C-alpha positions as a Python dict, from the first residue, in 0.01 Angstrom:
ca = {
    (1, 'M'): (0, 0, 0),
    (2, 'V'): (257, -129, 245),
    (3, 'L'): (127, -294, 559),
    (4, 'L'): (341, -232, 863),
    (5, 'P'): (350, -429, 1187),
    (6, 'P'): (148, -262, 1465),
    (7, 'R'): (461, -142, 1651),
    (8, 'S'): (600, 23, 1337),
    (9, 'M'): (265, 189, 1272),
    (10, 'R'): (256, 325, 1626),
    (11, 'I'): (609, 463, 1598),
    (12, 'R'): (540, 616, 1260),
    (13, 'S'): (211, 774, 1370),
    (14, 'T'): (361, 933, 1680),
    (15, 'S'): (658, 1070, 1489),
    (16, 'S'): (464, 1212, 1196),
    (17, 'S'): (408, 1584, 1179),
    (18, 'S'): (34, 1542, 1132),
    (19, 'S'): (-7, 1391, 1477),
    (20, 'R'): (194, 1662, 1654),
    (21, 'E'): (36, 1985, 1765),
    (22, 'R'): (95, 2263, 1513),
    (23, 'T'): (221, 2555, 1719),
    (24, 'D'): (257, 2778, 1413),
    (25, 'M'): (-101, 2725, 1296),
    (26, 'G'): (-284, 3055, 1262),
    (27, 'R'): (20, 3263, 1345),
    (28, 'T'): (49, 3589, 1155),
    (29, 'V'): (382, 3633, 979),
    (30, 'S'): (557, 3967, 945),
    (31, 'A'): (564, 4169, 624),
    (32, 'E'): (934, 4091, 595),
    (33, 'T'): (866, 3717, 611),
    (34, 'R'): (585, 3745, 355),
    (35, 'A'): (822, 3933, 124),
    (36, 'K'): (1083, 3658, 161),
    (37, 'M'): (824, 3387, 86),
    (38, 'S'): (705, 3583, -216),
    (39, 'A'): (1059, 3632, -347),
    (40, 'A'): (1132, 3261, -310),
    (41, 'K'): (844, 3176, -546),
    (42, 'K'): (913, 3442, -809),
    (43, 'G'): (1036, 3313, -1142),
    (44, 'R'): (915, 2957, -1087),
    (45, 'V'): (841, 2789, -1419),
    (46, 'F'): (597, 2499, -1436),
    (47, 'S'): (627, 2228, -1700),
    (48, 'P'): (354, 2208, -1968),
    (49, 'E'): (229, 1884, -1812),
    (50, 'H'): (198, 2046, -1470),
    (51, 'R'): (24, 2350, -1615),
    (52, 'A'): (-227, 2119, -1787),
    (53, 'K'): (-296, 1944, -1455),
    (54, 'L'): (-342, 2278, -1279),
    (55, 'S'): (-581, 2390, -1550),
    (56, 'A'): (-784, 2068, -1534),
    (57, 'A'): (-809, 2093, -1155),
    (58, 'A'): (-925, 2455, -1172),
    (59, 'K'): (-1188, 2371, -1435),
    (60, 'A'): (-1316, 2079, -1227),
    (61, 'R'): (-1329, 2299, -916),
    (62, 'Q'): (-1528, 2568, -1101),
    (63, 'A'): (-1768, 2307, -1242),
    (64, 'R'): (-1825, 2169, -892),
    (65, 'I'): (-1892, 2520, -757),
    (66, 'R'): (-2139, 2591, -1040),
    (67, 'L'): (-2318, 2263, -970),
    (68, 'L'): (-2346, 2338, -599),
    (69, 'R'): (-2470, 2690, -663),
    (70, 'S'): (-2733, 2568, -908),
    (71, 'A'): (-2851, 2306, -657),
    (72, 'V'): (-2888, 2571, -389),
    (73, 'I'): (-3077, 2808, -617),
    (74, 'I'): (-3318, 2542, -746),
    (75, 'H'): (-3403, 2393, -409),
}
């Protein structure tokens, strides 16, 4: 972790996208735009390492959901 002087932190925090208001948040995109976004992702090939990470994350997520559901049912 890099510690920045207070002035640098202030500049960085005000210029970051997370601190700005998101004007596009919740906006509905057109069917044409959705088709373009879909076409841009078609044919993407993930490496075996990345696929393994995706699989592990999905399994962990499902295990967490099962645990939460069982806790709700029992109590």
